[in-house]
C-alpha positions as CSV (number, residue, x, y, z in Angstrom):
1,M,-23.2,114.6,7.1
2,R,-26.5,112.8,7.4
3,F,-26.3,111.9,11.0
4,V,-26.8,113.7,14.3
5,I,-24.1,113.8,17.1
6,L,-25.5,114.4,20.5
7,L,-23.2,115.1,23.4
8,F,-24.5,114.1,26.8
9,F,-23.0,115.3,30.1
10,L,-23.5,113.0,33.1
11,V,-22.7,114.2,36.6
12,T,-21.8,111.4,38.9
13,T,-20.1,111.9,42.3
14,G,-19.1,115.3,41.2
15,V,-17.3,114.1,38.0
16,T,-18.6,115.3,34.6
17,M,-18.4,112.8,31.8
18,A,-19.1,113.3,28.1
19,T,-20.3,110.5,25.8
20,H,-21.0,110.9,22.1
21,F,-24.2,109.5,20.8
22,Y,-24.6,109.2,17.1
23,K,-28.3,109.2,16.5
24,A,-29.5,108.0,13.1
25,D,-31.9,110.3,11.4
26,V,-32.6,107.9,8.5
27,D,-33.0,104.1,8.5
28,A,-32.6,103.8,12.2
29,I,-33.0,100.5,14.1
30,D,-34.7,102.1,17.1
31,D,-34.0,99.5,19.8
32,Q,-30.4,98.5,18.8
33,F,-27.2,100.3,19.7
34,I,-23.5,99.8,18.9
35,V,-21.4,100.6,21.9
36,V,-17.7,101.3,21.2
37,L,-15.2,101.3,24.2
38,K,-12.1,103.3,24.6
39,D,-8.8,101.5,23.7
40,G,-7.5,99.4,26.5
41,I,-10.9,98.8,28.2
42,E,-11.8,95.2,28.9
43,L,-15.1,94.2,27.3
44,E,-16.7,91.6,29.5
45,P,-16.8,93.7,32.7
46,V,-18.6,96.5,30.9
47,I,-21.1,94.1,29.4
48,H,-21.7,92.5,32.8
49,K,-22.4,95.9,34.4
50,F,-24.8,96.9,31.7
51,L,-26.8,93.6,31.9
52,A,-26.9,93.9,35.7
53,D,-28.1,97.6,35.5
54,T,-30.8,96.7,33.0
55,H,-31.9,93.7,35.0
56,S,-32.3,95.8,38.1
57,E,-34.6,98.1,36.2
58,S,-36.6,95.3,34.5
59,I,-35.3,96.3,31.1
60,L,-34.8,93.4,28.7
61,A,-31.4,93.6,27.0
62,S,-29.6,91.1,24.8
63,I,-26.0,91.2,23.5
64,K,-26.2,90.6,19.8
65,L,-22.6,90.9,18.8
66,R,-19.2,91.4,20.4
67,Y,-16.2,93.2,18.8
68,Q,-12.8,92.3,20.1
69,N,-10.4,92.8,17.1
70,L,-10.6,95.9,15.0
71,L,-12.3,97.7,17.9
72,T,-13.7,96.8,21.3
73,G,-17.4,97.0,21.8
74,F,-20.8,95.3,21.6
75,V,-24.2,95.5,20.1
76,T,-27.3,95.4,22.3
77,K,-31.0,95.1,21.6
78,V,-33.2,96.6,24.3
79,T,-36.6,97.4,25.5
80,D,-37.3,100.8,27.1
81,R,-34.9,102.5,24.6
82,S,-34.6,105.8,26.4
83,R,-33.7,104.5,29.8
84,A,-31.4,101.8,28.4
85,L,-29.6,104.5,26.5
86,Q,-29.0,106.5,29.7
87,L,-27.6,103.4,31.3
88,L,-25.3,102.8,28.3
89,M,-24.0,106.4,28.5
90,A,-23.2,106.0,32.2
91,L,-21.0,102.9,31.6
92,P,-17.3,103.4,32.4
93,G,-14.9,103.3,29.5
94,V,-17.4,104.0,26.7
95,D,-15.9,106.0,23.8
96,Y,-19.2,106.5,21.9
97,I,-22.6,105.0,21.2
98,E,-24.1,104.7,17.7
99,Q,-27.7,103.9,16.9
100,D,-27.6,100.9,14.6
101,K,-28.9,101.5,11.0
102,I,-30.1,99.6,8.1
103,I,-27.8,98.9,5.1
104,R,-28.9,97.6,1.7
105,A,-27.5,95.9,-1.3
106,N,-26.6,98.4,-4.0
107,A,-28.3,96.7,-7.0
108,V,-31.1,97.7,-9.3
109,A,-32.8,94.9,-10.5
110,G,-20.7,86.3,-20.8
111,S,-20.8,89.9,-19.4
112,W,-19.6,92.9,-21.3
113,G,-18.0,94.2,-18.1
114,V,-15.1,91.7,-17.9
115,D,-14.5,92.5,-21.6
116,R,-14.3,96.2,-20.9
117,I,-11.8,96.2,-18.1
118,D,-9.0,94.6,-20.2
119,Q,-8.9,97.2,-23.0
120,R,-8.3,101.0,-23.0
121,D,-10.8,101.9,-25.7
122,L,-14.1,101.0,-27.2
123,P,-15.4,99.1,-29.2
124,L,-15.3,95.8,-27.3
125,N,-13.4,92.9,-28.8
126,D,-15.5,90.1,-27.2
127,D,-12.5,88.8,-25.3
128,M,-10.8,89.0,-21.9
129,T,-7.1,88.5,-21.9
130,I,-5.1,88.8,-18.7
131,N,-1.9,87.2,-17.5
132,S,-3.1,85.5,-14.3
133,Y,-6.4,84.8,-12.4
134,G,-5.8,85.3,-8.7
135,K,-4.6,81.9,-7.8
136,D,-4.5,81.3,-4.0
137,V,-6.0,84.7,-3.2
138,N,-9.0,84.9,-0.9
139,V,-11.9,87.1,-1.7
140,Y,-14.6,87.6,1.0
141,I,-17.9,88.7,-0.5
142,I,-19.7,90.4,2.3
143,D,-23.3,90.3,1.1
144,T,-26.3,88.0,1.1
145,G,-24.3,84.8,1.1
146,I,-23.4,82.6,-1.8
147,N,-24.7,79.5,-3.7
148,P,-21.7,77.2,-3.3
149,D,-23.3,74.6,-5.7
150,H,-23.3,76.8,-8.8
151,E,-21.4,74.9,-11.4
152,D,-19.6,78.1,-12.7
153,F,-17.8,78.5,-9.4
154,G,-16.0,75.1,-10.0
155,G,-16.0,74.3,-6.3
156,R,-14.3,77.6,-5.3
157,G,-17.5,79.3,-3.9
158,M,-17.8,78.7,-0.2
159,P,-20.1,80.1,2.6
160,V,-18.1,80.8,5.7
161,M,-19.9,83.1,8.2
162,D,-23.5,84.3,8.8
163,F,-24.3,87.4,10.8
164,V,-28.1,87.4,10.1
165,E,-30.8,85.9,12.3
166,P,-31.9,83.2,11.7
167,D,-28.5,81.8,10.6
168,N,-28.8,79.8,7.4
169,G,-25.1,79.0,7.0
170,A,-24.5,81.9,4.6
171,I,-26.5,80.2,1.8
172,D,-27.8,82.9,-0.5
173,C,-31.6,83.3,-0.4
174,N,-31.6,86.7,-2.3
175,G,-29.2,86.4,-5.3
176,H,-27.2,89.6,-4.8
177,G,-24.2,87.9,-3.2
178,T,-23.9,85.0,-5.7
179,H,-24.2,87.5,-8.6
180,C,-21.4,89.6,-7.1
181,A,-19.2,86.6,-6.4
182,G,-19.7,85.5,-9.9
183,T,-18.3,88.8,-11.2
184,V,-15.3,88.5,-8.9
185,G,-14.3,85.1,-10.0
186,S,-16.6,82.7,-11.7
187,N,-15.3,80.6,-14.5
188,T,-17.3,82.3,-17.3
189,Y,-18.4,85.7,-15.9
190,G,-15.6,86.5,-13.5
191,I,-12.2,88.1,-13.5
192,A,-10.1,86.3,-10.8
193,R,-11.0,82.8,-12.0
194,E,-8.6,80.9,-9.7
195,A,-9.3,82.9,-6.5
196,N,-11.1,81.4,-3.5
197,L,-14.6,83.0,-3.1
198,Y,-16.0,83.1,0.4
199,G,-19.5,84.2,1.1
200,I,-20.2,86.1,4.4
201,R,-23.9,86.9,5.0
202,I,-24.8,90.2,6.5
203,L,-27.9,90.9,4.4
204,S,-31.2,89.1,4.7
205,C,-33.3,87.4,2.0
206,S,-34.8,90.8,1.3
207,G,-31.3,92.4,0.7
208,S,-31.2,94.5,3.9
209,G,-29.2,94.3,7.1
210,A,-27.5,96.3,9.9
211,V,-24.4,98.3,10.2
212,S,-23.5,96.3,13.2
213,S,-23.3,93.1,11.1
214,S,-21.1,94.8,8.5
215,V,-18.7,95.8,11.3
216,A,-18.8,92.2,12.7
217,A,-17.9,90.8,9.2
218,L,-14.9,93.2,8.8
219,D,-13.8,92.2,12.3
220,W,-14.0,88.5,11.4
221,V,-12.2,88.9,8.0
222,A,-9.4,91.0,9.5
223,V,-8.5,88.4,12.1
224,E,-9.8,85.0,10.7
225,G,-9.5,85.7,7.0
226,K,-6.8,84.0,5.1
227,R,-4.2,86.1,3.4
228,P,-3.8,87.6,0.8
229,A,-7.4,88.9,1.3
230,V,-9.9,91.1,-0.5
231,A,-13.2,92.2,1.0
232,S,-15.9,93.0,-1.6
233,M,-18.6,95.2,-0.1
234,S,-21.6,95.8,-2.5
235,Y,-23.8,97.5,0.1
236,G,-24.2,100.7,1.9
237,G,-26.1,103.0,4.2
238,F,-25.8,106.4,5.8
239,Y,-22.6,107.5,7.5
240,S,-21.4,105.3,10.4
241,P,-18.4,106.2,12.5
242,T,-18.0,102.6,13.6
243,E,-17.9,101.3,10.1
244,M,-15.3,103.9,9.2
245,R,-13.1,102.9,12.2
246,A,-13.5,99.2,11.3
247,A,-12.5,99.9,7.7
248,E,-9.4,101.9,8.8
249,R,-8.2,99.1,11.0
250,A,-9.0,96.3,8.6
251,K,-6.8,98.0,6.0
252,E,-4.0,98.4,8.5
253,M,-4.2,94.6,9.0
254,G,-3.6,94.0,5.3
255,V,-7.1,93.5,3.9
256,V,-7.9,95.2,0.5
257,L,-11.3,96.8,0.9
258,V,-13.5,97.5,-2.1
259,A,-16.9,99.1,-1.8
260,A,-19.9,100.1,-4.0
261,A,-20.4,103.9,-4.3
262,G,-24.2,103.7,-4.0
263,N,-27.2,104.1,-6.3
264,S,-28.8,107.3,-5.1
265,N,-27.1,109.6,-7.7
266,D,-25.7,111.6,-4.8
267,D,-22.3,112.4,-3.2
268,A,-20.8,109.1,-2.0
269,C,-19.1,110.8,0.9
270,F,-22.4,110.8,2.7
271,S,-22.5,107.0,3.0
272,S,-20.6,104.1,4.6
273,P,-18.5,102.3,3.8
274,A,-18.2,104.2,0.5
275,G,-17.2,107.4,2.2
276,S,-14.2,105.8,3.9
277,P,-10.7,106.9,2.7
278,D,-9.6,103.4,3.5
279,V,-11.6,101.6,0.9
280,I,-11.5,101.6,-2.9
281,T,-14.9,103.1,-3.8
282,V,-16.3,102.2,-7.2
283,G,-18.9,104.1,-9.3
284,S,-20.8,102.5,-12.1
285,S,-20.3,103.0,-15.9
286,D,-22.4,101.7,-18.8
287,S,-21.4,100.0,-22.0
288,Q,-21.0,103.4,-23.7
289,D,-18.6,104.6,-21.1
290,S,-21.0,107.0,-19.5
291,R,-21.5,107.3,-15.7
292,S,-24.6,105.2,-15.0
293,S,-27.6,107.4,-14.2
294,F,-28.0,106.0,-10.7
295,S,-24.3,106.0,-9.7
296,C,-23.1,108.0,-6.8
297,Y,-20.1,110.3,-7.5
298,G,-17.7,112.7,-6.0
299,R,-14.2,112.9,-4.4
300,C,-14.8,109.8,-2.3
301,V,-15.1,107.6,-5.5
302,Q,-11.7,106.5,-6.7
303,L,-12.8,105.1,-10.1
304,F,-15.6,103.7,-12.3
305,A,-16.1,100.1,-13.4
306,P,-18.9,98.4,-15.5
307,G,-22.1,98.3,-13.5
308,S,-25.1,98.6,-15.9
309,S,-26.7,95.4,-17.3
310,I,-24.1,93.0,-15.9
311,T,-24.8,89.3,-16.4
312,S,-23.5,86.9,-13.7
313,L,-24.6,83.8,-11.7
314,A,-28.0,83.1,-10.3
315,H,-28.6,81.9,-6.7
316,D,-31.7,79.8,-7.5
317,S,-30.2,77.7,-10.2
318,N,-26.9,75.7,-10.2
319,D,-26.3,76.7,-13.8
320,G,-28.4,79.8,-14.4
321,T,-27.6,83.5,-14.8
322,K,-29.2,86.8,-14.1
323,T,-28.6,90.4,-15.3
324,Y,-28.5,93.2,-12.7
325,S,-27.5,96.9,-12.7
326,G,-25.9,98.8,-9.8
327,T,-22.7,100.0,-8.2
328,S,-23.0,96.6,-6.6
329,M,-22.1,95.2,-9.9
330,A,-19.2,97.6,-10.4
331,C,-17.6,96.9,-7.1
332,P,-16.8,93.1,-7.7
333,H,-15.1,94.0,-11.0
334,V,-12.5,95.9,-9.0
335,A,-12.4,93.3,-6.3
336,G,-11.6,90.8,-9.0
337,I,-8.8,93.1,-10.3
338,A,-7.5,93.4,-6.7
339,A,-7.4,89.6,-6.4
340,V,-5.5,89.2,-9.7
341,L,-2.9,91.8,-8.5
342,L,-2.4,90.2,-5.2
343,G,-1.9,86.9,-7.0
344,Q,0.8,88.6,-9.1
345,G,2.7,89.4,-5.9
346,Y,1.6,93.0,-5.2
347,S,1.3,93.9,-1.5
348,A,-2.1,95.1,-0.2
349,Q,-0.9,98.7,-0.2
350,Q,0.5,98.4,-3.7
351,V,-2.8,97.1,-4.9
352,Y,-4.6,100.2,-3.6
353,E,-2.1,102.3,-5.6
354,K,-1.9,100.1,-8.7
355,I,-5.7,100.0,-9.2
356,V,-5.8,103.8,-9.4
357,S,-2.5,104.4,-11.3
358,S,-3.3,101.9,-14.0
359,A,-6.9,102.9,-14.6
360,T,-7.8,104.4,-18.0
361,F,-8.1,108.2,-17.9
362,G,-10.7,110.5,-19.5
363,K,-13.2,107.9,-20.9
364,I,-16.2,108.5,-18.7
365,A,-18.9,110.9,-19.9
366,N,-20.4,113.1,-17.1
367,P,-18.2,111.9,-14.2
368,N,-19.8,114.7,-12.1
369,G,-16.8,115.6,-9.9
370,T,-15.5,112.0,-9.7
371,P,-11.9,111.3,-10.9
372,N,-12.3,110.3,-14.6
373,L,-10.8,106.9,-14.3
374,L,-12.1,103.6,-15.6
375,A,-10.9,100.3,-14.1
376,Y,-8.3,98.5,-16.2
377,L,-6.3,95.2,-15.9
378,D,-3.7,94.1,-18.4
């Protein structure tokens, strides 16, 4: 695992307490911490004590986010990192502390992909024929936001939440989120062409963000999101225990979670949210049914979907398109399939099972330890 766990022992009035600190060894946000409380601990008194403690020592501390649904905790940005961390570890009721980390969109710079997923074999027949299109299903694209004015959304693309500073109302200023949403369900380039498409912004105009924002988005979707619901997560970073816990509890609350495997040509189990057993993790294939050269792989990947040279919607034009490659492009194909299945009456748990059981077996060249399954929808 590409993280470091430190165990700190604090001796106070003769009582020894142990607090886990997950220190990021890559992509750390040095002055920002995710604090997760034990079950049953009330949040606000802990925050109040921490702010009082930091104020008494002239440490500047702000509370960036509060978690009160999937887990109980908060995110804080501090000065005097070392002393602030000591104060955090001394707080009553803390389960563990995680150093916040950077996450990134998993992209490399009519689509053949939607054509590929409705047939078992090559060559492509230049058509997509399925029985339904995800009517009344809600897909939450957790990404860089969305361009709601793009004509190909037909009024179904809507920004709903923004967890990036400064808040711009979840309007896409990067392009990644709009492109992914287009693959999920746009009228021309999408799969679930009658689903509601909601943009949640956790990644900035540069395509990067924080683990803490990803957790906040899952927390919001699990409680505020309309059902039936799919969360499409085309981003990732190094392993995060908090992201793993949030994914587990969001699934328990009935959200279908789909994640990109990653573009580092490495074992997907090293990353989050791709390494979670509670998400459908998707690797990328090309138009010749080979694993894309960049795609992560391994036992944490459930299946492949088209991800190389995928055309979808542009954010900077209300009628334009762009072509990207990445597991970010593969993920929304499967999110779209999930939406169609939910629209057909499958339960969330049945969708997890159906996506794997109905996939086409044995078509991918060089799966590299990944189950040789290619996404399929009839």
